[in-house]
C-alpha positions as CSV (number, residue, x, y, z in Angstrom):
1,M,0.0,0.0,0.0
2,S,1.3,3.5,-0.9
3,L,1.6,6.3,1.6
4,Y,-1.2,8.1,-0.3
5,D,-3.5,5.0,0.0
6,D,-2.7,4.8,3.7
7,A,-3.5,8.5,4.3
8,V,-6.9,8.1,2.6
9,L,-7.6,4.9,4.6
10,V,-6.6,6.5,7.9
11,L,-8.7,9.6,7.2
12,K,-11.7,7.5,6.2
13,R,-11.5,5.6,9.5
14,Y,-11.0,8.7,11.6
15,E,-14.3,9.4,13.3
16,D,-13.9,12.9,14.8
17,Q,-13.8,16.4,13.3
18,E,-16.0,15.5,10.4
19,A,-15.8,18.7,8.4
20,L,-12.0,18.9,8.7
21,R,-11.6,15.2,7.9
22,R,-13.7,15.8,4.7
23,T,-11.4,18.8,3.9
24,Y,-8.4,16.5,4.1
25,L,-9.9,13.8,2.0
26,D,-11.1,16.4,-0.6
27,H,-7.6,17.9,-0.7
28,L,-6.0,14.5,-1.4
29,Q,-8.6,13.7,-4.1
30,A,-7.9,17.1,-5.8
31,H,-4.1,16.9,-5.3
32,P,-2.4,13.5,-5.8
33,D,0.8,15.2,-4.6
34,G,-1.0,16.5,-1.5
35,L,1.3,14.6,0.8
36,W,4.4,16.4,-0.3
37,K,6.0,19.7,0.5
38,A,6.1,20.6,-3.2
39,C,2.2,20.8,-3.3
40,G,1.6,24.5,-3.5
41,A,-2.1,24.2,-2.4
42,G,-0.9,22.7,0.9
43,H,0.1,19.3,2.1
44,L,-0.4,16.7,4.8
45,T,2.1,16.6,7.7
46,A,2.4,14.0,10.5
47,S,3.1,15.0,14.1
48,A,3.3,13.2,17.4
49,L,2.9,14.4,21.0
50,V,5.5,12.7,23.1
51,I,3.9,11.9,26.4
52,D,5.0,10.4,29.7
53,P,1.7,9.5,31.4
54,R,3.4,8.0,34.5
55,R,4.9,11.4,35.3
56,G,2.1,13.5,33.8
57,R,4.2,15.4,31.3
58,V,4.8,16.0,27.6
59,L,7.9,16.7,25.6
60,L,7.7,19.8,23.5
61,T,10.2,21.2,21.0
62,L,11.0,24.8,20.6
63,H,10.8,25.1,16.8
64,R,13.8,26.8,15.3
65,K,11.9,28.6,12.5
66,L,8.7,29.5,14.4
67,G,10.1,30.1,17.9
68,M,7.1,28.3,19.4
69,W,6.8,25.2,21.7
70,L,5.2,22.5,19.6
71,Q,4.7,18.7,19.4
72,T,7.3,16.9,17.2
73,G,6.4,16.4,13.6
74,G,6.9,17.5,10.0
75,H,6.8,16.5,6.4
76,C,6.2,13.1,5.0
77,E,9.1,11.5,3.2
78,P,9.0,9.0,0.3
79,G,10.3,6.2,2.5
80,D,7.5,6.5,5.0
81,P,5.1,3.5,4.7
82,T,2.3,5.1,6.7
83,L,1.3,8.4,8.3
84,E,1.8,6.9,11.7
85,A,5.3,5.8,10.7
86,A,6.0,9.3,9.5
87,A,4.9,10.8,12.8
88,L,6.9,8.3,14.7
89,R,10.0,8.9,12.6
90,E,9.7,12.7,13.2
91,A,9.2,12.2,16.9
92,E,12.3,10.1,17.2
93,E,14.4,12.4,15.0
94,E,13.3,15.6,16.9
95,S,13.3,14.2,20.4
96,G,16.3,11.8,20.2
97,I,14.3,9.2,22.0
98,A,14.2,5.7,20.7
99,G,11.5,3.2,21.6
100,L,8.5,5.5,21.4
101,V,5.2,3.6,21.3
102,P,2.2,5.0,19.4
103,V,-1.0,5.4,21.4
104,P,-3.4,2.9,19.9
105,G,-6.4,4.0,17.8
106,G,-4.8,6.1,15.1
107,P,-4.7,9.8,14.9
108,V,-5.7,11.8,18.0
109,R,-6.6,15.0,16.2
110,L,-6.4,16.9,12.9
111,D,-5.2,20.5,12.8
112,R,-5.1,22.7,9.7
113,H,-3.0,25.8,9.9
114,P,-1.6,28.4,7.5
115,I,2.1,28.5,6.7
116,P,4.1,31.0,4.7
117,P,4.2,30.8,0.9
118,P,5.0,29.2,-1.5
119,C,2.8,26.6,0.2
120,H,-0.3,27.8,2.1
121,W,-1.5,25.1,4.4
122,H,-0.3,22.3,6.6
123,L,-3.0,19.7,7.1
124,D,-1.5,18.0,10.1
125,V,-2.5,14.5,11.2
126,Q,-1.7,14.3,14.9
127,Y,-0.7,11.2,16.8
128,A,0.5,10.6,20.3
129,V,3.4,8.4,21.4
130,V,4.4,7.2,24.8
131,A,8.0,7.6,25.9
132,P,9.8,4.7,27.5
133,P,10.5,5.0,31.3
134,D,13.5,7.3,32.0
135,A,13.8,8.4,28.3
136,R,16.6,10.8,27.6
137,H,16.0,13.4,25.0
138,S,18.3,15.5,22.8
139,V,18.0,18.7,20.7
140,S,17.9,18.2,17.0
141,E,19.0,20.7,14.3
142,E,15.3,21.6,13.8
143,S,14.9,22.8,17.4
144,L,16.3,25.4,19.7
145,D,15.4,23.4,22.7
146,V,13.5,20.2,23.8
147,R,11.9,20.1,27.2
148,W,9.5,18.1,29.4
149,F,6.5,20.1,30.6
150,P,3.9,19.0,33.2
151,Y,0.4,18.8,31.8
152,D,-0.7,21.9,33.7
153,E,2.1,24.1,32.3
154,V,1.5,23.3,28.6
155,A,-1.2,26.1,28.2
156,D,1.4,28.6,29.5
157,V,4.0,27.8,26.9
158,A,2.2,26.4,23.8
159,D,-0.6,27.6,21.6
160,E,-4.2,26.3,21.6
161,S,-3.5,23.6,19.0
162,V,-1.0,21.9,21.3
163,V,-3.4,22.2,24.3
164,R,-6.2,20.6,22.3
165,L,-3.9,17.8,21.3
166,L,-2.9,17.2,24.9
167,E,-6.5,17.1,26.0
168,A,-7.4,14.7,23.2
169,T,-4.5,12.5,24.1
170,R,-5.3,12.4,27.8
171,A,-8.9,11.5,26.9
172,R,-7.6,8.7,24.6
173,L,-5.4,7.3,27.4
């Protein structure tokens, strides 16, 4: 199965955010290249919130270009077999943590947000992954910092999309 086919299947199975889910599916139908950064009309991205439920905390990355605390994630690559695998790859690359385990049930949320030209939209498919006990993180080239935040501090440092992702993840767990 191709990454495109996986994305369509994942979105068809996703049962929340119906209007946004339909927007994603319509985008892919209109743009066969809608998974790739080169698609000027926007493209799907895959992200993952790294969570440590035992300690009630999440790992956020201070994005180098945006200067914002965000979940890990980014662009799909040709070698990614699935959206979940893309999100997991991005999480491992950006956190330096091996052995992350996806939270069962597929995507936790969808989030569509504008980005600077030449592209116009990121259609983010958001997953959650659980860090192994005593995971040690590192800062990647894409980040200025990577840090654990207690659940109750996330709203103080991150934007509303990250807060919604954390709420949805906690509800899933």
